[in-house]
C-alpha positions in Angstrom: 120.2 75.9 115.0 123.8 76.3 115.9 124.7 77.5 112.4 121.9 80.1 112.6 123.2 81.3 115.9 126.7 81.6 114.5 125.4 83.7 111.5 123.5 86.0 113.8 126.3 86.7 116.2 128.9 87.1 113.4 127.1 90.2 112.2 128.8 92.4 114.8 130.4 95.5 113.3 133.6 97.4 113.8 134.9 100.7 112.7 137.9 100.7 110.4 140.1 103.7 109.6 141.4 103.6 106.1 144.7 105.3 105.4 147.3 105.3 102.6 151.0 104.6 102.2 151.8 105.7 98.7 148.9 104.4 96.5 148.2 101.4 98.8 145.2 101.3 101.1 145.5 100.0 104.7 143.3 99.8 107.7 143.4 100.0 111.5 140.6 99.2 114.0 139.3 102.6 115.4 139.3 101.0 118.8 143.1 101.2 118.8 143.2 104.9 117.9 143.7 107.6 120.5 143.9 110.6 118.1 145.0 111.7 114.6 147.4 114.5 114.3 149.0 116.5 111.4 152.7 115.7 110.8 155.0 117.7 113.0 158.6 118.2 113.9 160.2 114.9 114.8 163.4 114.4 116.9 165.5 111.5 115.6 166.9 109.0 118.1 170.4 107.8 117.5 170.9 104.0 117.0 167.1 103.3 117.1 165.4 100.6 115.1 165.1 101.5 111.3 161.3 101.6 111.7 161.5 104.3 114.4 161.5 107.7 112.8 162.0 109.5 116.1 160.1 111.0 119.0 157.8 113.9 119.5 155.8 115.4 122.4 152.3 116.6 121.8 151.2 118.3 125.0 152.9 116.5 127.9 153.4 112.9 126.5 156.5 111.6 124.8 155.6 109.4 121.9 157.7 107.2 119.6 156.9 107.6 115.9 157.0 104.5 113.6 157.5 105.1 109.9 155.0 102.7 108.3 156.4 103.3 104.8 159.7 101.9 106.2 158.0 99.0 108.0 156.1 98.1 104.9 159.1 98.5 102.5 157.3 101.3 100.6 158.8 104.5 99.2 158.9 107.5 101.6 156.5 110.3 101.4 157.1 113.0 98.8 155.5 115.7 101.0 155.8 114.8 104.7 154.5 118.1 105.7 151.1 117.0 104.4 151.2 113.6 106.1 149.3 112.4 109.2 150.2 110.7 112.4 147.9 108.1 113.9 148.4 107.8 117.7 147.4 104.3 118.8 147.3 102.4 122.1 148.5 98.9 122.6 148.1 97.5 126.1 150.7 99.4 128.1 152.2 101.2 125.1 151.2 104.2 123.1 152.8 104.7 119.6 152.3 106.9 116.6 152.3 105.8 113.0 153.4 108.0 110.2 150.9 107.6 107.3 150.8 109.5 104.0 147.0 110.3 104.1 143.8 109.4 105.9 140.9 108.4 103.8 138.1 108.0 106.3 136.2 105.6 108.6 134.1 102.6 107.4 131.7 100.6 109.4 132.1 96.9 108.4 131.2 93.5 109.7 133.8 91.0 110.9 132.4 88.5 108.5 133.3 90.8 105.6 137.0 90.5 106.4 138.8 87.9 104.3 141.9 86.0 105.6 145.0 86.2 103.4 145.8 82.9 101.8 149.0 80.9 102.5 150.9 82.6 99.6 151.1 85.8 101.6 150.2 84.7 105.1 153.3 83.4 106.9 155.3 84.4 110.0 156.7 87.4 108.1 153.3 88.7 107.0 151.9 92.0 108.4 148.4 91.4 106.9 145.8 89.9 109.2 142.8 90.5 106.9 141.6 92.1 103.7 138.3 93.9 103.1 136.9 95.2 99.8 135.3 98.7 99.9 134.2 100.5 96.7 136.4 98.3 94.6 139.4 99.0 96.8 141.3 96.3 98.6 142.2 97.5 102.1 144.8 95.5 104.0 144.3 95.3 107.7 147.8 95.5 109.3 149.1 93.4 112.1 150.4 96.3 114.1 151.5 93.9 116.9 153.7 92.1 114.4 155.3 95.5 113.4 155.8 96.3 117.1 157.4 92.9 117.7 160.0 93.6 115.0 161.0 96.7 116.8 161.2 94.9 120.2 159.9 91.3 120.6 159.3 91.9 124.4 156.6 94.4 123.5 154.7 91.6 121.7 154.8 89.0 124.4 156.8 89.6 127.6 158.6 86.2 127.7 160.6 87.3 130.7 157.5 86.9 132.8 157.6 83.2 132.2 160.5 83.0 134.7 158.1 83.5 137.5 155.7 80.8 136.3 155.7 77.6 138.4 157.2 74.7 136.5 154.9 71.6 136.5 153.5 69.0 134.1 150.3 70.4 132.4 150.5 68.1 129.5 147.1 66.4 130.3 145.3 69.7 129.6 144.2 70.6 126.1 144.0 74.3 125.2 142.3 75.9 122.1 143.8 79.1 120.9 142.0 81.5 118.5 144.7 84.0 117.2 145.0 85.4 113.7 148.6 86.6 114.0 150.8 83.7 113.1 153.8 85.3 114.9 151.9 85.8 118.1 150.3 82.4 117.9 153.8 80.9 117.5 155.2 82.8 120.5 152.1 81.9 122.6 152.5 78.2 121.8 156.2 78.3 122.6 155.5 80.0 126.0 152.6 77.8 126.9 154.5 74.7 125.9 157.4 75.9 128.0 155.0 76.2 131.0 153.9 72.5 130.5 150.8 73.0 128.3 152.0 70.8 125.5 148.6 70.0 124.0 147.7 73.2 122.1 145.4 73.5 119.1 145.5 76.8 117.3 143.0 78.2 114.8 142.9 81.5 112.8 139.7 83.1 114.0 136.5 82.7 116.0 134.6 81.1 113.2 137.2 78.3 112.9 137.3 77.8 116.6 133.5 77.5 116.9 133.3 75.1 113.9 136.0 72.9 115.6 134.2 72.9 118.9 131.0 71.9 117.1 132.8 69.0 115.5 134.2 67.8 118.8 130.7 68.0 120.3 129.3 65.9 117.4 131.9 63.3 118.1 131.1 63.2 121.8 134.5 64.8 122.6 133.3 68.1 124.0 135.4 67.5 127.2 138.6 67.3 125.2 139.3 71.1 125.6 140.0 72.4 129.1 140.2 76.1 128.2 139.8 78.4 125.3 142.0 81.4 124.7 140.9 84.0 122.2 142.0 87.3 120.7 139.4 89.9 120.0 140.3 91.2 116.5 139.9 88.3 114.0 138.4 87.9 110.5 135.0 86.3 110.0 134.2 86.1 113.8 135.8 88.1 116.6 136.6 86.9 120.1 133.5 88.4 121.7 131.2 86.6 119.3 133.1 83.3 119.9 132.8 83.8 123.7 129.1 84.5 123.5 128.5 81.3 121.4 130.4 79.2 123.9 128.7 80.7 127.0 125.3 80.3 125.4 125.9 76.6 124.5 124.5 74.0 126.9 127.5 71.8 126.5 130.3 74.3 126.5 129.0 77.0 128.8 131.1 75.9 131.8 134.4 75.9 129.7 136.7 78.7 130.8 137.2 81.4 128.1 140.2 83.8 128.5 140.3 86.8 126.2 143.9 87.8 125.5 144.1 91.0 123.5 146.0 94.2 123.1 142.8 96.4 122.9 141.3 95.7 126.3 140.1 99.1 127.5 137.2 99.9 129.7 134.6 99.5 126.9 136.1 96.2 125.8 136.2 94.9 129.4 132.5 95.7 129.7 131.8 93.9 126.4 133.9 90.9 127.5 132.0 90.7 130.8 128.6 90.9 129.0 129.4 87.9 126.8 130.6 85.9 129.8 134.4 85.8 129.5 136.0 84.2 132.6 139.1 86.4 132.4 140.4 89.2 130.2 144.1 89.8 130.0 146.1 92.4 128.1 149.0 91.4 125.8 151.9 91.1 126.3 151.6 89.6 129.9 152.0 85.9 129.0 153.0 85.0 132.5 149.6 86.1 133.9 148.0 84.2 131.1 149.5 80.9 132.3 148.5 81.6 135.9 145.0 82.6 134.8 144.6 79.3 132.7 145.7 77.4 135.8 143.2 79.1 138.0 140.3 78.8 135.6 140.9 75.2 134.7 140.9 74.3 138.4 137.7 76.3 139.0 136.0 74.8 136.0 136.9 71.3 137.0 135.5 71.9 140.5 132.3 73.3 139.1 131.9 70.4 136.7 132.5 67.9 139.5 130.1 69.6 141.9 127.4 69.7 139.1 128.0 66.0 138.3 127.7 65.0 142.0 124.5 67.0 142.4 123.0 65.3 139.4 123.7 61.9 141.1 122.1 63.0 144.3 119.0 64.3 142.6 
């Protein structure tokens, strides 16, 4: 029954914008996109990062432009005047990405996205998934990884950890579902630095749910004190994972914290509808630690109260 539920909920779709750099096809979740503009005059910024092509101001907003060809180590455009700019929002940051052409939007299922194998998926990889459409392989880019190369503090604001209370949290076990190896590594370092030394990381929601099921079968469902999940992940996204956990008789009281760069109003509503205990926007890692503390304490008190009530009854 659990496997049937997993298959049903993993059918959730997303919209993917396909674009090209040279002859290669790439993709970005439409949920990240604010607008698409024709290429326009760009003002270079002296001594900026090599990926930063410059700045421009459509209407009244100053936007930094990232040259994706440079970031992906691809040849520059032969005709920039025919290129396109994808303006995207990441948490508290808006950036534009210079692409050579826009192909179109595809509606796909999370379960149709394949995870790159270990030969190309390491801490330097900018691919979080691959999907096949009409015999074309489209690489889903880890835009947070590219942003982190420009400025690591835009990925996870590690300076926020200075305000986190230092205490021993090593008796708490945290499950992290995050497909970006770089962000997962940084999160683990920050959480460990805050005292959460027992952290288990998986690549996506499907792997997280299968692991939770294994723990439940072994009678170890109480091992995990909190689950942290990204939203965008191959095979099963964070919303689907949260729904499975909250609909499960054993795990429903476990706190689930969604930690993502695409939490807008629509995403917040969706997170609330599936029962997330908290939703935080990357890169605020300091708030993540405090939220875990609060939810683990609340979850423990709820569990204790429920257990005592069962004894009374």
